[in-house]
C-alpha positions as CSV (number, residue, x, y, z in Angstrom):
1,M,-0.2,0.0,-0.2
2,F,2.8,2.6,0.8
3,T,6.6,2.1,0.3
4,G,9.9,2.2,2.0
5,A,9.8,3.4,5.8
6,L,6.5,4.3,5.9
7,Q,5.5,0.7,4.8
8,D,8.3,-1.0,7.0
9,L,6.5,1.0,10.1
10,V,2.9,-0.3,9.0
11,D,4.3,-4.2,8.7
12,E,5.9,-3.6,12.0
13,L,3.0,-2.1,14.0
14,G,0.9,-4.6,12.2
15,T,2.7,-7.3,14.0
16,L,1.4,-6.2,17.5
17,P,-1.6,-7.8,19.2
18,G,-4.9,-6.2,18.6
19,V,-3.7,-3.8,16.1
20,G,-4.7,-5.1,12.5
21,P,-3.7,-3.1,8.9
22,K,-6.2,0.1,9.3
23,G,-5.0,0.5,13.1
24,A,-1.3,-0.2,12.0
25,S,-1.9,2.7,9.0
26,R,-3.4,5.1,11.5
27,I,-0.7,4.8,14.1
28,A,2.1,5.0,11.5
29,F,0.7,8.6,10.4
30,F,0.3,9.7,14.0
31,I,3.7,8.8,14.4
32,L,4.9,10.4,11.2
33,N,2.8,13.7,12.2
34,A,3.7,13.8,15.8
35,P,6.6,16.2,17.0
36,A,10.0,14.5,16.6
37,D,10.6,15.0,20.2
38,D,7.5,12.6,20.9
39,V,8.5,10.1,18.6
40,N,12.0,9.9,20.3
41,R,10.4,9.7,23.6
42,L,9.0,6.7,22.4
43,I,11.9,5.2,20.8
44,A,13.8,5.7,24.2
45,A,10.9,3.7,26.0
46,L,10.9,1.0,24.0
47,G,14.9,1.0,24.3
48,A,14.6,1.1,27.7
49,V,11.9,-1.6,28.4
50,K,14.0,-4.0,26.3
51,Q,17.3,-3.1,28.0
52,R,16.1,-2.7,31.8
53,V,12.8,-4.9,32.2
54,R,13.3,-8.5,33.0
55,F,11.9,-11.4,34.9
56,C,12.0,-11.9,38.8
57,E,14.1,-14.4,39.8
58,R,11.7,-15.7,42.5
59,C,8.5,-15.5,41.2
60,F,8.9,-14.5,37.3
61,N,6.8,-11.0,37.8
62,I,8.2,-8.2,35.6
63,A,11.3,-6.3,37.3
64,E,13.8,-4.4,36.4
65,E,16.0,-5.7,39.2
66,A,16.8,-9.2,40.5
67,L,13.4,-9.0,42.7
68,C,10.1,-7.4,41.8
69,A,8.4,-5.0,44.1
70,I,6.1,-7.4,45.3
71,C,8.7,-10.2,46.6
72,Q,11.1,-7.5,48.1
73,D,8.1,-5.8,50.2
74,P,8.5,-7.2,53.7
75,R,4.8,-6.3,54.3
76,R,3.6,-9.4,51.9
77,D,2.3,-12.5,53.7
78,G,5.1,-15.1,52.8
79,S,2.2,-18.0,53.9
80,M,0.3,-17.4,50.9
81,L,1.1,-17.9,47.0
82,C,-1.2,-16.9,44.6
83,V,-0.1,-18.7,40.9
84,V,-1.3,-16.9,37.6
85,E,-0.5,-17.7,34.3
86,E,1.3,-14.3,33.4
87,P,2.3,-10.9,34.6
88,K,-1.0,-9.2,34.0
89,D,-3.2,-11.9,35.8
90,L,-0.9,-10.8,38.7
91,I,-1.6,-6.8,38.2
92,A,-5.7,-7.4,38.1
93,I,-5.6,-9.0,41.1
94,E,-3.4,-6.5,42.7
95,R,-5.9,-3.9,41.3
96,T,-8.5,-5.3,44.0
97,R,-6.2,-4.6,47.2
98,E,-7.5,-7.6,48.6
99,Y,-4.7,-10.3,48.1
100,R,-1.4,-9.0,50.1
101,G,0.4,-12.5,50.1
102,L,2.8,-13.5,47.1
103,Y,2.9,-14.6,43.8
104,H,4.0,-17.1,41.0
105,V,3.7,-16.5,37.4
106,L,3.6,-19.7,35.6
107,G,4.4,-17.6,32.2
108,G,1.4,-19.4,30.1
109,A,-1.1,-22.1,30.6
110,I,-1.2,-25.7,29.7
111,D,-2.5,-26.0,25.7
112,P,-1.8,-29.0,23.9
113,I,-3.1,-27.7,20.9
114,G,-0.5,-24.5,21.0
115,G,1.9,-27.1,22.0
116,I,2.4,-25.9,25.3
117,G,2.9,-28.7,28.0
118,P,3.7,-28.6,31.6
119,D,7.2,-28.6,30.9
120,Q,7.3,-25.4,29.0
121,L,5.6,-23.6,32.6
122,R,7.3,-22.6,35.2
123,I,5.9,-25.3,37.6
124,R,9.1,-27.2,38.4
125,E,10.4,-23.6,39.9
126,L,6.8,-23.4,41.9
127,L,7.7,-26.8,43.4
128,K,11.2,-26.1,44.3
129,R,9.4,-22.8,45.9
130,L,7.1,-24.8,47.7
131,G,10.3,-26.8,49.1
132,V,11.8,-24.3,50.5
133,E,9.6,-21.1,51.8
134,P,6.7,-21.4,54.3
135,V,3.7,-21.5,52.4
136,K,0.3,-22.5,54.0
137,E,-2.2,-22.1,51.2
138,V,-1.4,-22.3,47.2
139,I,-4.2,-20.1,45.3
140,L,-4.9,-21.1,41.8
141,A,-5.6,-18.1,39.8
142,T,-5.7,-19.3,36.3
143,D,-8.0,-18.4,33.9
144,P,-11.8,-19.7,33.8
145,N,-11.3,-21.3,30.4
146,I,-10.0,-24.8,28.6
147,E,-6.4,-23.9,29.3
148,G,-6.5,-22.7,32.6
149,E,-8.6,-25.4,33.8
150,A,-6.7,-27.9,32.4
151,T,-3.5,-26.2,34.2
152,A,-5.4,-25.7,37.8
153,T,-6.0,-29.9,37.4
154,Y,-2.4,-30.6,36.8
155,L,-1.0,-28.1,39.4
156,A,-3.7,-29.4,42.1
157,R,-2.3,-33.2,41.3
158,A,1.0,-31.9,41.3
159,L,0.3,-30.4,44.7
160,R,-1.1,-33.1,46.5
161,A,2.2,-34.9,47.5
162,L,3.3,-31.5,49.2
163,E,0.3,-31.4,51.6
164,V,-0.4,-27.5,51.1
165,P,-3.9,-26.7,51.2
166,V,-4.5,-25.6,47.4
167,T,-7.5,-23.5,46.6
168,R,-9.2,-22.1,43.4
169,L,-10.9,-18.7,42.8
170,A,-14.3,-18.6,42.9
171,S,-16.0,-18.0,39.5
172,G,-19.5,-17.3,39.0
173,L,-21.6,-14.1,38.0
174,P,-20.3,-10.6,37.3
175,V,-21.7,-7.8,39.1
176,G,-24.3,-5.9,37.2
177,G,-25.1,-9.3,35.1
178,D,-28.4,-10.8,34.4
179,L,-29.0,-14.1,34.8
180,E,-31.0,-14.7,31.9
181,Y,-27.6,-14.0,29.6
182,A,-25.3,-15.9,31.9
183,D,-23.8,-19.4,30.3
184,E,-24.8,-22.9,31.9
185,V,-21.3,-23.3,33.1
186,T,-20.8,-20.0,34.9
187,L,-24.4,-20.6,36.4
188,S,-23.6,-23.8,37.6
189,R,-20.2,-22.7,39.3
190,A,-21.4,-19.8,41.0
191,I,-24.4,-22.2,42.5
192,E,-21.4,-24.6,43.6
193,A,-19.4,-21.6,44.9
194,R,-22.5,-19.9,46.8
195,R,-22.4,-18.7,50.4
196,A,-23.9,-17.6,53.1
197,F,-25.6,-14.0,52.9
């Protein structure tokens, strides 16, 4: 459609998740028309994230030091360990301000169709942590989809031998939702996870 450097930029932007050809073109023209200082700040931010950001050596969250801010925080409850698929899931849980324990990021979920098995996840590292850290509860917070459920089931079986209590995030109806629009699986889980009011 375009030629030269502009087409190269559109092609690269089009490889980003959620950015289609039209969106890539809009972003490319925005960058083309932006002041040079703005573009240079964007370039610097991209370079800095590739140079400085890495995974925490303990939990595999994103970090700029050996340990992430959560693992460094002495106020966190080390007896609770929440297992999530990706750092973005950790961020979602942190936004609730309800959980004060530590995390372990698996780096994905078991997905046989996608070629991801347990060996491609950070399950060995989780088992090693549980062997040395004083964890009294493991919370499985994988996504409520087929891959997340398979991962949670696999982990629950693997953790049985350690005799650490394993819990799973409750799932059910969203706040503000209507019962008539809920699917059968969501409704059945909501009924199973009901509690006294």
